[in-house]
C-alpha positions in Angstrom: 110.6 98.8 89.1 107.3 97.2 90.7 108.9 97.8 94.5 110.3 101.0 93.6 106.5 101.9 93.0 105.0 100.6 96.1 107.7 101.4 98.5 107.3 105.4 96.7 103.7 105.1 98.1 104.5 103.9 101.6 107.0 106.1 102.1 104.5 109.1 101.1 101.4 107.8 103.3 104.1 107.2 106.4 105.7 110.9 105.8 102.3 112.3 105.9 102.0 111.5 109.6 104.9 113.4 110.5 105.2 116.4 108.7 101.3 116.7 109.4 102.6 117.1 112.9 105.4 119.7 112.7 102.8 121.8 110.1 99.9 121.4 112.9 100.9 125.4 114.5 101.3 127.1 111.1 98.1 125.8 109.8 96.2 127.5 113.5 98.1 130.6 113.2 96.5 130.2 108.9 93.0 129.7 109.9 92.9 132.5 113.1 89.8 134.4 113.9 89.4 137.5 114.9 93.3 137.7 115.3 93.6 134.4 117.2 95.0 131.6 116.1 92.4 128.2 115.6 91.9 126.6 119.1 93.8 123.2 119.5 90.9 121.2 120.1 89.8 122.3 116.6 93.5 121.8 115.3 93.5 118.2 116.5 90.9 116.9 114.0 93.6 117.6 111.4 95.4 114.8 113.0 92.6 112.2 114.4 90.1 112.7 111.3 92.7 110.8 109.0 93.9 108.4 112.1 90.1 107.0 113.0 88.6 106.5 109.2 92.1 104.9 108.7 91.6 102.3 111.6 88.0 101.7 110.7 88.7 101.1 106.6 91.7 99.0 107.3 90.0 95.8 107.4 87.7 96.6 104.9 89.7 97.9 102.1 92.4 95.1 102.6 89.4 92.3 101.9 88.4 94.7 99.1 91.9 93.8 97.2 91.8 90.2 98.2 88.0 90.1 96.4 88.9 92.5 93.5 92.7 92.3 93.1 95.3 93.7 94.9 96.5 96.2 92.0 93.3 97.9 91.2 92.5 98.9 94.8 96.1 99.7 95.3 96.6 102.4 92.2 92.9 103.5 93.4 94.6 103.9 97.1 97.1 106.0 95.1 94.9 108.1 93.4 92.5 109.0 96.5 95.2 110.1 98.4 96.9 112.7 96.1 93.7 114.2 94.6 93.2 114.8 98.8 96.2 115.9 99.6 95.3 118.7 96.5 92.2 118.9 98.4 93.9 119.6 101.7 96.9 122.3 100.6 93.4 124.1 99.1 91.6 123.9 101.7 89.9 127.7 102.5 89.0 126.3 106.3 89.9 124.4 108.6 86.4 122.6 108.4 86.9 121.5 104.6 90.9 120.2 105.6 89.6 117.7 107.7 87.2 116.6 105.5 89.9 116.2 102.7 91.9 114.4 105.2 88.9 111.6 106.0 88.8 111.4 101.7 92.8 111.0 102.1 93.1 108.8 104.7 90.2 106.5 102.9 93.3 106.2 100.0 95.6 105.4 102.6 93.7 102.5 103.9 93.5 101.5 100.3 97.2 101.6 100.0 99.0 100.3 103.0 97.0 96.9 103.1 97.8 96.1 99.2 100.8 97.3 99.0 103.1 94.6 100.8 100.9 91.9 98.8 102.0 93.4 95.3 105.4 93.5 96.7 105.7 89.7 97.8 104.3 89.3 94.5 106.8 90.9 92.5 109.7 89.4 93.8 111.5 86.2 93.6 110.5 83.7 96.7 113.4 83.7 97.7 114.0 87.5 98.5 110.7 88.5 99.8 112.2 88.0 103.5 114.6 90.6 102.5 111.3 92.7 100.1 109.5 92.4 103.4 112.2 94.3 105.9 112.4 96.9 103.0 108.9 97.9 103.1 108.9 98.0 106.8 112.4 100.1 106.8 110.8 102.4 104.3 108.4 103.2 107.0 111.2 103.9 109.0 112.9 105.9 106.6 109.7 108.5 106.2 109.8 109.0 109.9 113.3 109.4 109.6 113.2 112.1 107.1 109.3 113.7 108.3 110.4 116.6 110.7 113.0 117.8 108.6 111.0 117.4 105.5 107.9 118.9 107.2 110.0 121.9 108.3 111.8 122.6 104.9 108.2 123.1 104.1 106.4 125.1 106.8 109.2 127.4 106.1 107.7 128.1 102.5 104.1 127.7 103.6 102.7 124.6 105.2 100.3 124.0 102.2 103.0 122.9 100.9 102.6 119.5 103.2 100.7 118.5 100.7 101.3 119.5 97.6 104.5 117.3 97.9 102.5 114.9 97.5 101.4 115.5 94.0 104.2 114.6 92.3 104.9 111.6 94.3 102.0 110.2 93.5 101.6 110.8 90.2 104.5 108.8 89.2 103.5 106.1 91.3 100.3 105.8 89.4 101.7 105.9 85.9 104.7 103.7 87.2 102.0 101.2 88.8 100.3 101.1 86.1 102.8 100.2 83.6 104.9 97.8 86.4 103.1 96.7 88.9 101.7 92.6 88.8 98.1 91.7 88.3 97.5 88.7 90.9 94.1 86.9 90.8 91.8 88.1 92.6 92.0 85.9 95.8 88.4 85.6 97.6 85.1 85.9 96.3 83.5 85.7 100.0 81.6 88.9 101.5 83.5 92.5 102.8 83.8 92.6 106.3 81.0 94.0 108.0 81.0 97.8 106.2 78.2 98.8 108.7 80.6 98.0 111.7 83.2 100.1 109.7 80.3 103.0 110.3 79.9 102.1 113.7 83.2 102.4 115.4 84.3 105.9 113.5 81.4 107.2 115.1 82.1 105.7 118.5 85.7 106.9 118.5 85.1 110.5 117.2 82.4 111.1 119.7 84.8 109.9 122.5 87.7 112.1 121.4 85.1 115.1 120.4 84.3 114.9 124.3 88.1 114.9 125.0 89.1 117.8 123.2 86.3 120.1 123.8 85.6 119.3 127.8 88.1 121.9 128.7 85.9 124.7 126.8 82.3 123.1 127.4 82.8 121.6 130.8 83.4 118.1 131.7 79.2 118.0 133.0 77.8 120.4 130.2 75.2 118.3 128.5 77.2 118.5 124.8 79.9 116.8 126.5 78.0 114.1 128.6 76.1 113.6 125.1 78.7 112.8 123.2 80.4 110.2 125.9 77.1 109.0 125.6 76.9 107.9 121.8 81.2 107.0 122.4 79.6 104.1 125.3 75.9 103.2 123.7 78.0 103.3 119.6 80.5 101.1 121.3 78.5 98.6 122.8 76.4 98.3 119.5 79.7 97.8 117.8 80.7 95.0 119.8 77.5 93.5 119.8 77.1 93.2 116.2 81.1 92.0 115.9 79.5 89.3 118.5 76.9 88.5 116.0 77.9 88.9 112.4 79.0 86.6 110.0 81.6 88.9 108.6 82.7 91.1 111.7 85.1 94.1 111.5 86.9 92.8 114.1 87.1 89.1 115.1 86.2 89.4 118.8 88.1 85.2 119.0 91.3 86.3 118.1 91.3 88.6 120.9 91.1 85.7 123.8 94.4 84.6 122.0 96.7 84.9 125.2 99.7 86.5 122.8 97.7 88.2 120.6 95.2 90.0 122.6 98.6 90.8 125.4 100.5 92.5 122.2 96.9 94.2 121.0 96.5 95.8 124.7 100.3 96.8 124.6 100.0 98.1 121.6 97.2 100.5 121.7 98.6 101.5 125.5 101.5 102.4 123.6 100.1 103.7 120.9 98.7 106.5 123.1 102.0 107.4 124.8 103.7 107.5 121.5 101.4 110.2 120.5 101.2 112.1 123.4 104.9 112.6 123.0 105.1 113.2 119.5 102.5 116.0 119.6 103.9 117.5 122.7 107.3 117.7 121.5 105.6 119.6 118.3 103.9 122.1 120.5 106.8 122.7 123.3 109.4 123.5 120.8 107.1 126.3 118.7 104.8 127.3 121.2 107.2 127.6 124.3 110.3 127.5 122.7 109.0 129.4 120.1 111.0 127.8 117.5 110.1 128.0 114.0 108.7 124.5 112.0 112.4 124.3 110.8 114.4 124.4 113.6 112.0 122.2 115.4 112.0 119.1 113.0 115.8 119.3 113.1 115.9 118.9 116.6 113.1 116.0 116.3 115.1 114.3 113.8 117.5 111.5 116.8 114.1 110.2 118.3 112.8 108.8 115.0 116.1 108.0 113.7 116.7 105.9 115.9 113.7 103.7 115.6 114.6 101.4 112.7 118.4 101.4 113.6 117.3 99.9 117.2 114.9 97.6 115.6 117.4 96.1 113.2 120.2 95.8 115.3 117.7 94.1 118.1 116.2 92.0 115.1 118.8 88.6 116.3 117.9 89.5 120.0 114.0 89.0 119.5 114.8 85.4 117.7 116.7 84.5 120.1 114.8 86.0 123.6 111.4 86.1 122.5 109.5 89.8 122.0 108.1 89.7 126.0 112.1 90.9 127.2 112.1 94.0 124.4 109.1 95.0 125.0 109.7 95.4 128.5 112.5 97.0 128.2 111.8 99.0 125.6 108.4 100.2 127.7 110.9 101.4 130.1 113.0 103.4 128.5 110.3 105.3 127.2 108.8 105.6 129.9 112.3 106.7 131.5 112.3 109.2 128.1 109.0 110.8 129.6 110.2 111.1 133.1 113.4 112.7 132.2 111.4 115.7 130.8 109.3 116.1 133.9 112.1 116.5 135.5 114.2 118.8 133.2 111.9 120.8 131.0 113.0 124.4 131.4 110.8 127.0 129.4 114.0 128.1 128.6 115.7 126.6 125.6 117.8 124.3 126.5 118.3 121.0 124.1 120.9 119.3 125.2 119.8 118.9 128.7 115.8 118.9 128.3 115.1 117.3 124.9 118.3 115.6 122.9 118.0 112.8 126.1 114.4 112.0 125.7 114.8 111.9 122.2 117.6 109.4 122.8 116.0 107.1 125.3 112.4 107.3 123.3 113.5 106.3 120.4 115.5 103.4 121.8 112.1 102.7 123.1 110.2 102.9 120.4 112.4 101.0 118.4 112.5 98.2 121.0 108.7 98.1 121.4 106.1 99.3 118.7 107.5 96.6 116.0 107.6 94.0 118.2 104.7 94.1 119.5 103.0 94.0 116.5 105.4 90.6 115.5 104.2 89.3 119.0 100.4 89.8 117.9 100.8 88.5 114.4 103.2 85.6 114.9 100.5 84.1 117.3 98.1 83.7 115.1 97.8 80.3 112.3 98.5 81.7 108.9 95.2 82.3 107.7 94.1 85.2 110.5 97.8 87.0 110.0 96.4 89.4 107.8 93.4 89.6 109.5 95.5 90.5 112.6 97.8 92.5 110.6 95.0 94.9 109.9 93.2 94.6 113.7 96.8 95.3 115.2 97.8 98.3 112.9 93.8 99.6 113.5 94.8 99.4 117.1 97.9 101.9 116.5 95.2 104.6 114.6 92.5 104.7 117.5 95.3 104.8 120.1 97.0 107.5 118.1 93.4 109.6 118.4 93.0 109.1 121.8 96.6 110.1 122.7 96.4 113.5 121.1 92.7 113.8 121.9 93.8 113.4 125.7 97.0 115.6 125.5 94.7 118.5 124.1 92.4 117.6 127.1 95.6 118.1 129.2 96.7 121.7 127.5 93.3 123.1 126.9 93.0 125.2 124.0 95.8 127.2 124.2 99.8 126.4 124.5 102.6 128.7 126.2 104.9 129.2 129.1 102.4 128.8 131.3 101.7 125.3 130.4 104.5 123.6 132.0 102.6 122.1 134.3 99.9 120.3 132.1 102.9 119.6 129.8 104.4 117.4 133.2 101.1 115.7 133.2 101.1 114.9 130.0 104.1 112.9 130.1 103.8 111.6 133.3 100.4 110.0 131.7 102.4 108.8 129.0 105.4 106.9 131.4 102.7 105.5 133.2 101.1 103.9 130.0 104.8 102.8 129.1 105.3 100.7 132.5 101.5 99.4 131.9 103.3 98.6 128.2 106.6 96.9 129.9 104.3 95.1 132.5 102.6 93.5 129.6 105.5 92.5 128.0 106.8 90.8 130.9 102.9 88.6 130.4 104.3 87.8 126.8 107.6 85.7 128.4 104.9 84.1 129.8 102.7 83.4 127.6 102.6 80.1 125.6 101.4 80.2 121.6 98.6 78.0 121.6 97.7 75.5 118.4 94.7 77.6 117.3 91.6 76.2 115.1 90.4 78.0 112.3 87.6 80.6 113.0 84.1 79.5 113.1 83.6 80.3 109.9 86.1 79.1 108.3 87.0 82.1 106.0 90.6 82.6 104.8 91.6 86.4 104.8 95.1 87.3 102.8 94.7 90.5 103.0 97.9 93.5 104.1 
């Protein structure tokens, strides 16, 4: 039962990413001003506020679980996520929705790092490998189900994409209090630099804000330049603080490890390309082809459905040939998926010729690339740093997601219609270029060897996530 509670909560938080993307156009119509839907730049904060907050808090709340116990932090995370979901559903305007998404992300940041630790504590040692794979598989299942579930819920009302979290969260809390193990706290040291989490949040928010608002404000406007200056200044401050703090949020010395640094860069670049692909497909189907949210969700299923299948089928190949060849192949396939859309896209709906081949190529590419990059990074670390590395890689993914959405909004502007074809082509070309660069980094993984690594200078052990 304990394992069921954990995977239920993981499924809920992973599902949220996909259903909110599908619901975004409906949110825009709901929060209209003067008969006009909310702008894409404003709507992007529904996605970006969540991603940025999650990225900033993953390491901090993962360590909190180690200090006060995984069970109370996990339960608190489910409670916060569920309560914030209700606030999202009741939001009277876009500003309240964005604030509620920030709180929701804080709940997710408490759940995700502690969930795997609780799952492993609830099963015998000989079953832990299988339990870990099941934990990851439920994320893939959520990706496959998300577009359809989101489409079905939006047919009723977009607010139901958040209401659906309420019964799931209540069941998870009640069952969790009854069944989850309560392993003892494993650390007594200080939390990672909480002020650093604030700084990275401000820096990424300022950068994404500048990108999404620049088409309306102008690139040379004082507001755009001011946000860019804030992003640079606060980002530099965060870097200096990370280099000098006793318990930094970002352990810079990890980035100097060849395989971890390369894998982290690849995860970041591929995450930007993935975010561009995901949101652009939703916007194209609903705002250019004028498909319903349900039809859009059904149309997008082949891509995410392929990801866990490809990941499972290539596990043996990863063990035999290493991570690099899979990343090379996956990045090239994803680039081919984006270039297919550039070449074949048509404003007249033609799913079999335009979108479906791209989804098949892209889903295969993601299955080969994303999990492999994460594994390559984490497995290059000593045991005392695998948890920290896992949290950092997942933070890279969330930040790259926010930047991918922001770049897409920058290229598309405030309105999306049949006249946006050239802008979509440019966005897909950018995603293809980033994927090719990811393949180049995969080739570096083929050459890089995992060095023997000494512990961090402080000697602290981090075992969250």
